[in-house]
Structure formats: structure tokens, C-alpha cells
VEXDREN-2710 file (C-alpha; in Angstrom, 1 decimal):
% VEXDREN-2710
k/r/px/py/pz
1/MET/-13.2/-30.8/-12.1
2/THR/-9.7/-31.7/-11.0
3/GLY/-8.8/-30.6/-7.5
4/PRO/-5.6/-30.5/-5.5
5/CYS/-3.4/-33.5/-5.4
6/ILE/-2.0/-34.1/-1.8
7/ALA/1.1/-36.2/-1.2
8/ILE/0.9/-38.1/2.1
9/ASP/3.4/-39.9/4.3
10/ALA/1.3/-43.0/5.1
11/MET/3.9/-44.3/7.6
12/GLY/4.0/-41.2/9.8
13/GLY/2.1/-40.9/13.0
14/ASP/1.6/-43.1/16.0
15/VAL/-1.0/-45.5/14.6
16/GLY/0.3/-46.2/11.1
17/PRO/-1.5/-46.4/7.7
18/ALA/-4.9/-47.4/9.2
19/ALA/-5.7/-43.9/10.6
20/ILE/-4.0/-42.1/7.7
21/VAL/-6.0/-44.0/5.0
22/ALA/-9.2/-43.6/7.0
23/GLY/-8.6/-39.9/7.2
24/VAL/-7.9/-39.7/3.4
25/SER/-11.2/-41.5/2.9
26/ALA/-13.1/-39.0/5.1
27/ALA/-11.5/-36.1/3.3
28/ARG/-12.5/-37.5/-0.1
29/ARG/-16.1/-38.0/1.0
30/LYS/-16.3/-34.3/1.7
31/ASP/-14.4/-33.2/-1.4
32/ARG/-14.5/-35.6/-4.4
33/SER/-12.2/-33.4/-6.4
34/LEU/-9.2/-34.4/-4.3
35/SER/-6.6/-37.0/-5.3
36/PHE/-3.7/-38.5/-3.3
37/LEU/-0.3/-39.9/-3.6
38/LEU/0.5/-42.2/-0.6
39/PHE/4.1/-43.1/0.2
40/GLY/5.0/-46.1/2.4
41/ASP/4.8/-49.9/2.7
42/GLU/2.4/-51.0/0.0
43/ALA/1.7/-54.3/1.8
44/LEU/0.4/-52.3/4.7
45/ILE/-1.3/-49.6/2.7
46/ARG/-3.3/-51.6/0.1
47/PRO/-5.4/-53.6/2.6
48/GLU/-6.5/-50.3/4.3
49/ILE/-7.4/-48.7/0.9
50/ALA/-9.5/-51.8/0.1
51/ARG/-11.7/-50.9/3.2
52/HIS/-12.7/-47.6/1.6
53/ALA/-14.5/-47.9/-1.8
54/ASN/-14.4/-44.2/-2.4
55/LEU/-10.6/-44.3/-2.7
56/ALA/-10.4/-46.8/-5.6
57/ASP/-9.9/-44.0/-8.2
58/ALA/-8.4/-41.4/-6.0
59/VAL/-5.2/-42.9/-4.6
60/THR/-1.8/-43.8/-6.1
61/VAL/0.5/-45.8/-3.9
62/HIS/4.3/-45.4/-4.1
63/HIS/6.1/-48.2/-2.3
64/THR/9.0/-47.8/0.2
65/SER/9.8/-50.0/3.2
66/GLU/11.8/-47.2/4.9
67/LYS/10.4/-44.5/7.2
68/ILE/11.6/-41.8/9.5
69/GLU/11.5/-42.9/13.1
70/PRO/10.0/-40.6/15.8
71/THR/13.3/-40.5/17.7
72/GLU/15.5/-39.9/14.6
73/LYS/17.6/-36.8/14.5
74/PRO/17.1/-34.4/11.6
75/SER/20.7/-34.8/10.5
76/GLN/20.1/-38.6/10.2
77/ALA/16.8/-38.2/8.5
78/ILE/18.3/-35.9/5.8
79/ARG/21.0/-38.4/4.9
80/ARG/18.4/-41.1/3.9
81/ALA/15.5/-38.9/3.0
82/ARG/15.3/-39.9/-0.7
83/THR/14.3/-43.5/0.2
84/THR/11.9/-42.8/3.1
85/SER/8.2/-42.3/3.0
86/MET/8.6/-38.8/4.4
87/GLY/11.3/-37.7/2.0
88/MET/9.5/-39.1/-1.0
89/THR/6.4/-37.2/0.1
90/ILE/8.3/-33.9/0.1
91/ASN/10.0/-34.7/-3.2
92/ALA/6.6/-35.2/-4.8
93/VAL/5.9/-31.5/-4.2
94/LYS/9.4/-30.5/-5.3
95/ASP/9.0/-32.5/-8.6
96/GLY/5.5/-31.1/-9.3
97/GLN/3.7/-34.4/-8.8
98/ALA/1.6/-33.0/-5.9
99/HIS/0.4/-29.6/-4.8
100/ALA/1.0/-30.1/-1.1
101/ALA/2.6/-32.6/1.3
102/LEU/1.3/-34.0/4.6
103/SER/3.0/-36.0/7.3
104/ALA/2.2/-36.9/10.9
105/GLY/5.8/-37.9/11.5
106/ASN/8.9/-36.5/13.3
107/THR/8.5/-32.7/13.2
108/GLY/12.2/-31.9/13.3
109/ALA/13.0/-34.3/10.5
110/LEU/10.0/-33.0/8.4
111/MET/11.2/-29.4/8.8
112/ALA/14.8/-30.3/7.9
113/ILE/13.9/-32.4/4.8
114/ALA/11.3/-29.9/3.6
115/LYS/13.7/-26.9/3.9
116/LEU/16.5/-28.8/2.1
117/ALA/14.3/-30.0/-0.7
118/LEU/12.0/-27.0/-1.2
119/ARG/14.2/-24.1/0.0
120/THR/12.9/-20.9/1.5
121/MET/11.1/-18.2/-0.5
122/PRO/13.0/-15.0/-1.5
123/GLY/12.9/-12.6/1.4
124/ILE/12.4/-15.4/4.0
125/ASP/15.3/-16.3/6.3
126/ARG/13.6/-19.1/8.1
127/PRO/10.3/-21.0/7.6
128/ALA/7.9/-21.0/10.5
129/LEU/5.4/-23.5/11.9
130/ALA/1.9/-22.1/12.1
131/ALA/-1.3/-23.6/13.5
132/LEU/-4.8/-22.7/14.4
133/LEU/-5.8/-22.5/18.1
134/PRO/-9.3/-22.2/19.5
135/SER/-10.6/-18.9/20.9
136/LEU/-13.7/-17.4/22.3
137/GLY/-14.1/-15.3/19.2
138/ASP/-16.1/-16.1/16.1
139/LYS/-13.0/-17.6/14.5
140/ASP/-9.8/-19.5/15.6
141/LEU/-6.5/-17.7/15.8
142/VAL/-3.2/-18.4/13.9
143/MET/-0.1/-18.7/16.0
144/LEU/3.5/-18.9/14.8
145/ASP/6.3/-19.9/15.3
146/LEU/5.5/-23.1/17.2
147/GLY/8.9/-24.7/17.4
148/ALA/10.7/-24.5/14.1
149/ASN/13.1/-21.7/15.3
150/THR/14.0/-21.5/19.0
151/GLU/15.8/-18.1/18.6
152/CYS/14.5/-15.3/16.4
153/ASP/15.5/-11.7/15.7
154/ALA/13.3/-8.8/14.7
155/GLN/13.8/-9.7/11.0
156/ASN/12.4/-13.2/11.6
157/LEU/9.4/-11.9/13.6
158/VAL/8.4/-9.4/10.9
159/GLN/8.6/-12.1/8.3
160/PHE/6.5/-14.4/10.5
161/ALA/3.9/-11.6/10.9
162/VAL/3.6/-11.2/7.1
163/MET/3.3/-15.0/6.6
164/GLY/0.8/-15.4/9.4
165/ALA/-1.4/-12.7/8.2
166/ALA/-1.5/-14.1/4.7
167/TYR/-2.3/-17.5/6.2
168/ALA/-5.1/-16.0/8.3
169/ARG/-6.6/-14.3/5.3
170/THR/-6.7/-17.7/3.6
171/VAL/-7.9/-20.1/6.3
172/LEU/-9.9/-17.7/8.5
173/ASP/-11.3/-15.6/5.6
174/VAL/-10.3/-12.4/7.5
175/GLU/-9.7/-9.4/5.1
176/ALA/-7.4/-7.5/7.5
177/PRO/-6.2/-9.8/10.3
178/ARG/-5.4/-8.4/13.7
179/VAL/-1.7/-9.2/14.5
180/LYS/0.0/-9.1/17.8
181/LEU/3.4/-10.1/19.2
182/LEU/3.5/-12.4/22.2
183/ASN/5.2/-10.6/25.1
184/ILE/5.4/-10.5/28.9
185/GLY/3.2/-7.4/29.0
186/THR/1.2/-5.2/26.7
187/GLU/3.2/-2.0/27.4
188/GLU/5.5/-0.7/24.7
189/LEU/8.5/-0.6/27.1
190/LYS/8.3/-4.3/28.0
191/GLY/10.0/-7.1/26.2
192/THR/13.3/-7.9/24.5
193/GLY/15.1/-5.6/22.1
194/GLU/14.1/-7.9/19.2
195/LEU/10.4/-7.6/20.1
196/LYS/10.5/-3.8/20.4
197/GLU/12.3/-3.5/17.0
198/ALA/9.8/-5.9/15.3
199/ALA/6.9/-3.9/16.8
200/ALA/8.3/-0.6/15.4
201/LEU/8.7/-2.1/12.0
202/LEU/5.2/-3.6/12.0
203/ARG/3.6/-0.3/13.2
204/ASP/5.1/1.4/10.1
205/ALA/3.8/-1.3/7.7
206/THR/0.3/0.2/7.5
207/TYR/0.2/-0.4/3.7
208/LEU/0.1/-4.2/4.2
209/PRO/-3.3/-6.1/4.5
210/PHE/-3.2/-6.6/8.3
211/ARG/-3.6/-4.5/11.4
212/PHE/-0.7/-4.6/13.9
213/ASN/-2.2/-4.1/17.4
214/GLY/0.9/-4.3/19.6
215/PHE/1.6/-6.9/22.2
216/THR/-0.4/-9.6/23.9
217/GLU/0.2/-11.8/26.9
218/GLY/-0.2/-15.5/27.2
219/ASP/-3.4/-15.4/29.2
220/GLN/-5.1/-13.3/26.5
221/LEU/-4.6/-15.7/23.6
222/SER/-8.0/-17.3/23.7
223/ARG/-10.0/-14.2/24.3
224/GLY/-10.9/-13.6/20.6
225/GLU/-9.1/-10.3/20.4
226/VAL/-6.4/-11.3/18.0
227/ASP/-6.2/-13.2/14.7
228/VAL/-2.5/-13.8/14.4
229/VAL/0.0/-14.2/17.3
230/VAL/3.7/-14.0/16.5
231/THR/6.5/-15.3/18.6
232/ASP/9.7/-17.2/18.5
233/GLY/9.6/-21.0/18.3
234/PHE/10.8/-21.5/21.9
235/SER/8.0/-19.5/23.5
236/GLY/5.4/-20.5/20.9
237/ASN/6.0/-24.2/21.5
238/ILE/5.7/-23.8/25.3
239/ALA/2.5/-21.7/24.9
240/LEU/1.0/-24.3/22.6
241/LYS/1.9/-27.3/24.9
242/THR/0.6/-25.4/27.9
243/ALA/-2.7/-24.7/26.2
244/GLU/-3.1/-28.3/25.1
245/GLY/-2.2/-29.5/28.6
246/THR/-4.7/-27.1/30.2
247/ALA/-7.4/-28.3/27.9
248/ARG/-6.8/-31.9/28.9
249/PHE/-6.7/-30.9/32.6
250/VAL/-10.1/-29.2/32.3
251/THR/-11.6/-32.1/30.5
252/ASP/-10.2/-34.7/33.0
253/LEU/-11.2/-32.5/36.0
254/LEU/-14.8/-32.3/34.7
255/ARG/-14.9/-36.0/34.0
256/ARG/-13.8/-36.7/37.6
257/ALA/-16.2/-34.2/39.1
258/PHE/-19.2/-35.6/37.2
259/THR/-18.5/-39.2/38.3
260/SER/-17.9/-38.4/42.0
261/SER/-21.5/-39.0/43.2
262/LEU/-25.0/-39.9/42.1
263/ARG/-25.9/-36.2/42.2
264/SER/-22.9/-35.4/40.0
265/LYS/-23.9/-38.1/37.5
266/ALA/-27.4/-36.6/37.3
267/GLY/-25.9/-33.2/36.7
268/PHE/-23.7/-34.7/34.0
269/ALA/-26.8/-35.9/32.2
270/LEU/-28.3/-32.4/32.2
271/SER/-25.1/-30.8/31.1
272/LYS/-24.3/-33.2/28.3
273/PRO/-25.1/-30.7/25.4
274/ALA/-22.8/-28.0/26.9
275/LEU/-20.1/-30.5/27.7
276/HIS/-20.2/-31.8/24.2
277/MET/-19.7/-28.3/22.8
278/LEU/-16.7/-27.9/25.2
279/LYS/-15.3/-31.2/24.0
280/VAL/-15.6/-30.2/20.3
281/HIS/-14.0/-26.8/20.9
282/LEU/-11.0/-28.3/22.8
283/ASP/-10.5/-31.4/20.6
284/PRO/-7.1/-31.0/18.9
285/ASN/-8.4/-33.0/16.0
286/ASN/-10.7/-30.2/15.1
287/HIS/-7.7/-27.9/14.7
288/ASN/-5.2/-30.4/13.3
289/GLY/-2.9/-29.3/10.5
290/ALA/0.1/-27.1/11.3
291/VAL/1.8/-25.5/8.3
292/PHE/5.4/-24.8/7.4
293/LEU/5.2/-21.2/6.0
294/GLY/7.9/-19.6/3.9
295/LEU/8.9/-22.6/1.8
296/ASN/8.7/-22.9/-2.0
297/GLY/6.1/-25.5/-1.6
298/LEU/3.2/-26.4/0.8
299/VAL/3.9/-28.8/3.7
300/VAL/1.4/-29.6/6.5
301/LYS/2.3/-31.3/9.8
302/SER/-0.3/-33.4/11.5
303/HIS/-0.4/-34.5/15.1
304/GLY/1.2/-37.8/15.5
305/SER/-1.7/-39.1/17.4
306/ALA/-4.4/-37.6/15.1
307/THR/-7.5/-39.6/14.5
308/PRO/-9.0/-40.1/11.0
309/LYS/-11.0/-37.0/11.7
310/GLY/-7.8/-35.1/12.5
311/ILE/-6.1/-36.3/9.3
312/ALA/-9.1/-35.2/7.2
313/ASN/-9.0/-31.8/8.8
314/ALA/-5.2/-31.5/8.0
315/ILE/-6.0/-32.5/4.4
316/LYS/-8.7/-29.8/4.3
317/VAL/-6.1/-27.2/5.4
318/ALA/-3.6/-28.4/2.7
319/ALA/-6.3/-28.2/0.0
320/SER/-7.4/-24.7/1.1
321/MET/-3.9/-23.4/0.9
322/VAL/-3.5/-24.8/-2.6
323/ARG/-6.7/-23.3/-3.8
324/ASN/-6.0/-19.9/-2.3
325/ASP/-2.4/-19.8/-3.6
326/ILE/-1.0/-19.0/-0.2
327/THR/2.6/-19.0/-1.4
328/ARG/1.9/-16.3/-4.0
329/LYS/0.0/-14.2/-1.3
330/ILE/3.0/-14.3/1.0
331/GLY/5.4/-13.5/-1.8
332/ASP/3.3/-10.5/-2.9
333/ASP/3.2/-9.1/0.7
334/LEU/6.9/-9.6/1.2
335/ASP/7.6/-7.8/-2.1
336/GLU/5.5/-4.8/-1.1
337/PHE/7.1/-4.7/2.3
338/ARG/10.6/-4.7/0.8
339/ALA/9.7/-2.1/-1.8
340/HIS/8.5/0.3/0.9
341/ALA/11.5/-0.4/3.1
342/PHE/14.1/0.1/0.4
343/ALA/12.3/3.2/-1.0
344/ALA/12.4/4.8/2.4
345/ASP/16.1/3.9/2.8
346/ALA/15.3/3.2/6.5
347/PRO/16.6/0.6/8.9
348/ALA/13.5/-1.4/8.0
349/GLY/15.3/-2.2/4.8
350/LYS/17.6/-4.5/6.8
351/ALA/14.8/-6.3/8.4
352/VAL/13.1/-8.0/5.4
353/GLY/15.7/-10.7/4.5
354/LYS/18.3/-10.8/1.8
355/GLU/17.5/-12.5/-1.5
356/THR/20.0/-15.1/-2.8
357/PRO/20.0/-16.8/-6.2
358/THR/18.3/-19.9/-4.7
359/GLY/15.8/-18.0/-2.6
360/ASP/17.3/-19.5/0.5
361/SER/19.0/-17.8/3.4
362/ALA/21.4/-18.8/6.1
363/PRO/19.7/-20.7/8.9
END
């Protein structure tokens, strides 16, 4: 049975094709229906593929010696996108050669190239970057936006909620995700005007397949009481980096504490199973694979420093979105939201985005 075909920027990331190809191999071992298009320097990619026998009939290499640099500005990246490994990866989705694209490269450049090539869906003003974060609940949580849009109005936040809920239904298998807006307090009177307006619109959208539960604060994100957290990209990126930094701080602090004395080392030996569980839970490679939602095509962003295990997890996310037709789910939910808003002839009708002939809206 033929499965999803994933286009991959083999030159993105901090460690080059070696980790990318090893991750592709790990993903193929778990799912033999997958196939891949790898874009990059063939002289560097071919020797890595040769190390993994299971890739012999699963990978097609498209050569280019050009790549997007980590420090490259989005405006520069767009001008030479067609000849770079990142741009060619995105165009493989645009041209129908692949079902989804994955890159561990420059986030800003990836967003700019993807938006220009794929355009936004009808009813979406701006795509959002969504990712899974660990929690104390039975499942992870979805958070967006994580840096694609530093400033957002109520319209954007409502669209993010619709997209995030559809994503949660796909990757978390939650029938009616619990959705909250990130705020400085849980009281209805707190927050900016944009947050209050978005909350009012979401409270009225009881016909959509998610439950809006008001506001949440940053210290409650990991408690397992929410499935989707919605915020602007500025606050979301800070929250994400703070959470990742805290995880590293706790891990380093425990390592230092357990090596401080012979008694501590003995305690470490006894605590190994619990510490292993903590390490697994906090390891970003186990949650790798942020997604650009709202485009006419599927694009997944990997951590630049991801290990082969992390790359494999990002591929798994991409394949899951393809199989669950996430783009159609988002489109259906947006259509229903617009239909109710316009039928009611209420201010909500102004908060769902305006369609254009291309399906794209002003940034």
C-alpha cells in the first residue's frame, strides 16, 4: 500500500544530511509505506543513504548545491528560493510531487517561502506555527502561534483556535479539544481588547467541534487542563523558549545534585527509572515537528538541532497530517464558522477573514 510521500530539505539543520537521512531511515523502519524526496547536495546525501539499506527503494534525491543559511533574511531567501534545497522542498508540495514538506532550516525563511509558494487557505489571514508541548495530562497539548506572527488581532486568534483544534483532533485524537487563550489572568476582565474580543467570538462558536474554556496563564500550561493554547507569536515564542529553558535547567540541576557526593551518586542509582521517565518527557526530540497551519499545503518545521529520533518524529507528524487530511478539516471548520457568522449578520462576520481569488490575504 502506497503511503504519504514526504519532501525533505536534507541540508537544513545544524548537523547536515547525516542526521536527516538517519531520521528518514528510522521513520521508514516504523512505517514502510512512506517514501521520500530529498533535496540537497547529492555528493553529501548519497553516502548517507548507502548506510541505510532500508532506504534503497524509498528515496529519490534531487540535487542542488545551494541552501538557505541559518542567518539569511527571509527577503533574501525568497529571491533565490527556486534553486535552494528549502525552496525546492516546498515546491515539491506545490507541484503535487509530495504530500508534505519538512525542513530543519531557518524558520523565518521557511515561513516566507512556504507562504509565497503555497498561499494561505480561504478564510485565513496568516498561517500559524503550532507544536506539541508536554503536559501532566494523558496527552500533550497544542500551542500556537509560536513565532510566525508577532502581532495578532482578534480575527487572527479566532482563526488560530479553529486551526489548532483541528490539529489537536488529528494528532491527539481528541474529539472535542479544550481550547484556551493565553492571558495574564483567567478573569474575563483581564487582557487586551483583542483577547477579549476573540474570547467573545469563541464563546459563541458552540457549534464547532471544540470547547472554549476561557483564559489560561503561563504557569498552568503544563497542568493537563487544556488541549489547545492560543496566543500571538510574540508571547507564544517567549513561552515556548521559557519552557524549554526551564526543562534544561531542571535537568542540569538534577545532574549536578546527583554528582555532588557519594551519597548523591547512590541516590542517583536508585532514582534512575524515575529520572529516565523525566528525561523522556522533557526531551524536545520526542515532541519535534512544529507545523505551519493555514497554508494550501502541509509544511513541518523541525528543530535545527534535532537528532535522528527527532527527525523521525517530525516525519511521523507530517504523515499523520496527510493521512488525516488536516487541511480539509480546517477548511470545513472555517466554512461552518463563516456560515454561522454571516447568517447571524453579527460583528463576528468581520472576524473570520475575507476570501480573495487566490485564497491569500494581506499579511
